[in-house]
Every structure is written in C-alpha cells, then in structure tokens.
C-alpha positions, 0 to 999 in steps of 0.5 A, spaced: 591 238 889 598 236 889 603 239 885 608 234 882 613 233 876 612 226 874 619 223 871 616 219 866 615 226 862 620 225 857 614 226 852 607 226 854 605 220 849 601 214 851 607 210 848 612 213 852 608 212 859 608 205 857 616 205 856 617 209 863 612 204 867 616 198 864 623 202 866 620 204 873 618 196 874 625 194 872 627 199 878 630 204 872 628 212 873 629 217 868 629 224 868 630 230 863 629 237 865 631 244 862 634 249 867 631 256 866 633 262 869 631 269 869 636 275 871 632 279 876 637 285 876 633 287 869 627 291 870 621 288 871 617 288 864 610 287 866 606 284 872 600 280 870 594 281 874 590 275 876 583 274 873 577 277 877 575 273 883 582 270 884 587 273 889 594 270 890 596 269 897 603 267 899 604 263 906 610 260 909 610 252 908 609 251 915 603 255 916 599 253 910 592 252 911 590 245 912 585 245 907 591 247 902 593 239 899 600 241 897 606 236 898 612 235 895 619 232 897 623 238 896 618 242 900 621 245 907 618 249 912 621 255 910 619 255 903 613 259 901 607 256 898 603 261 893 596 260 892 591 262 887 584 262 891 577 263 888 572 264 894 576 260 899 578 255 894 585 253 892 585 253 884 592 254 883 599 253 887 606 254 886 612 253 891 618 257 892 625 257 895 628 264 896 635 262 897 639 255 899 639 248 896 632 244 894 631 237 893 629 236 886 625 229 886 626 227 879 633 228 879 634 225 886 639 230 888 639 236 892 641 242 887 644 249 889 641 255 886 644 262 885 637 265 887 630 263 888 627 257 885 620 256 883 617 249 882 610 245 882 606 251 878 599 247 877 592 250 876 586 246 877 584 244 869 577 248 870 581 254 871 586 254 866 587 259 860 585 265 865 592 267 866 593 264 873 599 261 872 602 267 869 600 271 876 603 266 880 610 266 876 609 274 877 608 274 884 614 269 885 618 274 881 616 280 885 617 277 892 624 274 889 626 281 887 624 284 894 628 279 897 634 281 893 635 274 889 640 275 883 636 270 879 630 266 879 630 259 876 626 253 874 626 246 871 622 244 866 621 237 862 623 238 854 616 237 852 612 241 857 610 246 852 605 250 856 610 251 862 616 252 857 611 258 854 609 260 861 616 261 863 619 264 857 613 269 857 616 271 864 623 272 861 626 266 863 631 263 858 634 255 858 641 255 860 642 248 861 639 241 860 640 236 866 639 228 865 639 223 870 638 215 870 638 211 876 638 204 877 639 201 884 645 204 887 648 206 880 646 213 878 648 217 872 648 224 871 650 229 866 649 237 865 649 240 858 649 248 857 644 250 851 650 253 848 654 247 848 659 243 853 657 237 858 659 235 865 657 228 866 657 225 873 657 218 875 656 215 882 
C-alpha cells in the first residue's frame, strides 16, 4: 500500500480526471489543497481507540518493516510512520513529521510547519468505516502533544469529503487554501486565508 495525494483531485469525477490527464499530458500540474490546523494547547477532547484486532504501531521511517510498502516523496528517515496492523498485516498508515519543513509533492515545494505535519492517511478499502483512520490521527495527535508541538497540520483537497470529515472530527479547522499551477519552468502559487486575503507567489 502506497499512500499518496493525487494532484488531479480537484474533484473526483471522471470528467475531472480526464481533464487532469489532458493537462498533465501537456506538462501542466495543478493542485488545490486546504491547510487544516489543530491547536495542541487545547485539552484533548477524546481519543478514539482502534477496533478489535487492530494495533497502532509507530516506527521511524528509516526503521519501518520491509513488508510495509510505504513510500512518499516527502518521507524522510527521521519522520514517523504510523501503521494500523491486523494479524501482522498493514491495513492502514499515516506519515508524520513532528517538526521542520516537509516536501509536499502536489505543491512541488518544501513547506515549513509550526508544529507537526500529518499526511498520507490511508486505510485498506476492506478495513474502512471501522475507526482506523480516526485512531491513526488520534495517535499522531497524542505523539505530537508529548513531543511539545504547538499545533498539528494537514493538507486536504477541497473535494476529499472523507478526509475533511476525519480531520474536522479530530479538532482540525481549515485555515488557508493553497493553489499551485506548474507548466515547465513556470510556476504560480497562491495562498488565501479562509477568512479572506491572499498572497500570490510567482516564479
């Protein structure tokens, strides 16, 4: 299982995928991601526990088991991999940085986060709707609190309703919207607050 955030997911319709494929074929990359944040100074509201038979394991990325088929352009050796394991089978995963900048592939740039960054949350389709993703996010939240991180961050596509619901239920709120359009050596980036105001960046 390889966690990823496909950049075509401006919407998950078939027509949008065809449009993205056509743009990608012409060398155009497009990404729209909402920046969600959770203030870790607030008391932990609740801690979803994994369902029966599931245990959540946290390992350094450099030490993850060989049978954990986990890869991501932003994953560094000092990041953490959270694995939901059922009878020694990896059925869910999340990637976690407790501090420092992280390369975000859909935005084609390294982003600095004031605190921890959680991404690549994925659960095997056969194991979904059992609370595994919630348990992964809760475990990441607890780990970041212990590490003294002031906040937890996540980037979610506007149409990714399951992930948006997951993070909202975990106490995350949308703060900014990031847009990236790349064509060859040209790149346009903009970042707009959910309360108004934008800051375009071109290069």
